C-alpha positions as CSV (number, residue, x, y, z in Angstrom):
1,M,67.5,121.8,111.4
2,P,67.8,119.7,108.5
3,E,68.2,115.7,108.1
4,M,72.1,114.4,108.5
5,K,73.7,111.3,107.3
6,I,77.0,110.2,108.9
7,C,79.7,108.3,107.6
8,P,80.0,105.0,109.2
9,D,83.7,104.5,108.8
10,C,84.9,108.1,109.0
11,S,82.4,109.5,111.2
12,C,82.2,112.5,109.1
13,D,78.7,114.6,109.0
14,Y,76.6,115.3,105.8
15,L,73.4,116.6,104.5
16,S,70.2,114.2,103.6
17,H,70.5,114.6,100.1
18,V,74.5,113.2,100.0
19,E,74.7,109.7,99.6
20,T,78.6,109.1,99.5
21,C,81.4,110.0,101.8
22,V,83.7,112.2,99.9
23,D,86.5,111.1,101.4
24,C,86.1,107.6,102.0
25,G,83.3,106.8,99.2
26,T,81.7,104.8,101.8
27,V,77.7,104.9,101.3
28,L,76.1,107.1,104.1
29,I,73.6,106.3,106.9
30,S,71.3,107.9,108.8
31,L,71.8,109.3,112.3
32,E,69.7,106.5,113.9
33,E,71.0,103.9,111.7
34,N,74.3,104.8,112.9
35,A,72.9,104.9,116.5
36,R,71.9,101.6,116.1
37,R,75.2,100.2,114.5
38,E,77.2,101.6,117.4
39,E,74.8,99.8,120.0
40,E,75.4,96.0,118.0
41,R,79.1,97.0,118.1
42,K,79.3,97.9,121.9
43,F,77.0,94.9,122.5
44,C,79.2,92.6,120.3
45,A,82.1,93.6,121.7
46,E,81.2,92.8,125.9
47,K,79.8,89.4,124.6
48,T,81.6,86.7,127.0
49,L,83.5,84.3,124.5
50,E,83.3,80.8,125.0
51,N,86.4,78.3,124.7
52,P,88.5,81.3,123.5
53,V,90.8,80.6,120.3
54,A,94.1,82.9,118.8
55,V,92.5,83.6,115.3
56,R,95.9,85.6,114.9
57,E,98.8,86.7,116.3
58,G,100.8,89.8,116.2
59,E,101.3,93.5,117.1
60,L,98.8,94.9,118.6
61,R,97.9,98.0,116.2
62,W,97.4,95.7,113.5
63,L,94.9,93.3,115.4
64,E,92.9,96.3,117.2
65,E,92.0,96.9,113.2
66,L,90.9,93.1,112.9
67,H,89.5,93.3,116.0
68,G,87.0,96.1,114.5
69,V,86.5,94.3,111.3
70,L,84.8,91.1,113.3
71,I,83.3,93.4,115.9
72,G,81.5,95.4,112.9
73,S,80.6,92.0,111.3
74,G,78.9,90.9,114.4
75,I,81.4,88.1,115.6
76,P,82.7,88.8,119.5
77,C,86.0,89.3,119.9
78,R,89.1,90.1,122.4
79,V,92.5,91.4,121.9
80,H,94.9,89.7,124.6
81,A,98.2,91.1,125.1
82,D,101.1,89.0,126.9
83,P,100.7,90.2,130.6
84,S,104.4,91.3,130.9
85,C,103.5,94.1,128.0
86,R,102.1,97.1,129.4
87,K,101.8,98.5,126.0
88,G,101.0,95.6,123.4
89,C,103.9,96.1,121.7
90,C,106.2,93.1,122.0
91,G,106.2,91.4,119.0
92,T,103.4,88.4,118.4
93,G,102.8,88.6,122.6
94,C,99.4,89.8,121.1
95,Q,96.6,87.4,120.3
96,L,93.3,88.1,118.4
97,L,90.9,85.9,120.7
98,V,87.3,84.4,119.6
99,S,84.9,81.9,120.6
100,E,85.6,78.6,119.6
101,R,82.4,78.1,117.4
102,D,83.1,81.3,115.8
103,A,87.2,80.5,114.6
104,G,85.7,79.9,111.0
105,K,84.0,82.3,110.4
106,A,86.5,84.9,111.9
107,N,89.1,83.5,109.7
108,A,86.9,83.5,106.7
109,R,86.1,87.5,107.3
110,I,90.0,88.3,107.7
111,E,90.4,86.5,104.8
112,A,88.5,88.3,103.0
113,Y,89.1,92.0,104.3
114,F,92.6,91.3,103.2
115,S,91.8,91.1,99.8
116,E,89.6,94.4,100.0
117,V,92.6,96.0,101.6
118,H,94.9,94.3,99.1
119,P,93.1,93.4,95.9
120,E,96.7,92.2,94.2
121,I,96.4,89.2,96.5
122,R,93.5,88.0,94.6
123,A,94.7,88.8,91.4
124,S,98.0,86.7,92.2
125,Q,96.4,83.9,93.9
126,E,94.4,83.9,90.5
127,M,97.6,84.0,88.5
128,I,99.5,81.0,90.3
129,S,96.0,78.8,90.2
130,Q,96.2,78.7,86.5
131,G,100.2,78.0,86.9
132,K,101.6,81.5,86.4
133,C,103.8,83.2,88.1
134,P,102.6,86.4,89.6
135,A,105.0,88.6,88.7
136,C,106.3,87.9,85.0
137,G,103.4,85.4,84.0
138,H,106.2,83.0,83.5
139,T,104.6,79.1,84.2
140,V,105.3,77.6,87.2
141,G,104.4,74.5,88.3
142,P,102.5,73.6,91.4
143,A,105.2,72.7,93.2
144,E,107.7,74.9,92.4
145,V,109.7,77.1,95.7
146,E,110.1,80.4,93.2
147,C,109.7,81.1,89.7
148,P,112.4,79.6,87.3
149,D,112.2,83.4,85.5
150,C,112.6,86.0,87.7
151,G,113.2,84.6,91.3
152,L,109.8,85.4,92.9
153,T,109.2,82.9,95.8
154,L,106.0,81.3,95.3
155,L,105.8,78.8,97.9
156,I,107.3,79.5,101.7
157,V,109.0,76.4,102.8
158,E,109.1,76.2,106.6
């Protein structure tokens, strides 16, 4: 049987001469490397959290996605749903918990993931840091709540 590779993101199997997944573009890895990664993820997911703190609150589906990102990055975490909700769908009744000492690293990884999923966020932040509206390019001051030209909300005041 020929050597095989696997996509670590979508689990598609490929022959060894293929380098990237045709479905998602991820670099393929050997079956042995995939097994090692899965073992590391399992160990990380089962690790006890010391002084757990919530790094995000929200819907269960979104927090489960972030859980996978953190576990894949070697940061132990848990998704905690409000005990009164049996499905985890009750608004912000769910929390993503990490050990207190990992909170900074977890937040940094989540922000990096946001930038990966939404590259336009980084471009918008760069434009705002240059004093420009990300929507229309009009000059805006650092304390502007909205763009005077197009009305885009630049700063959310609670």
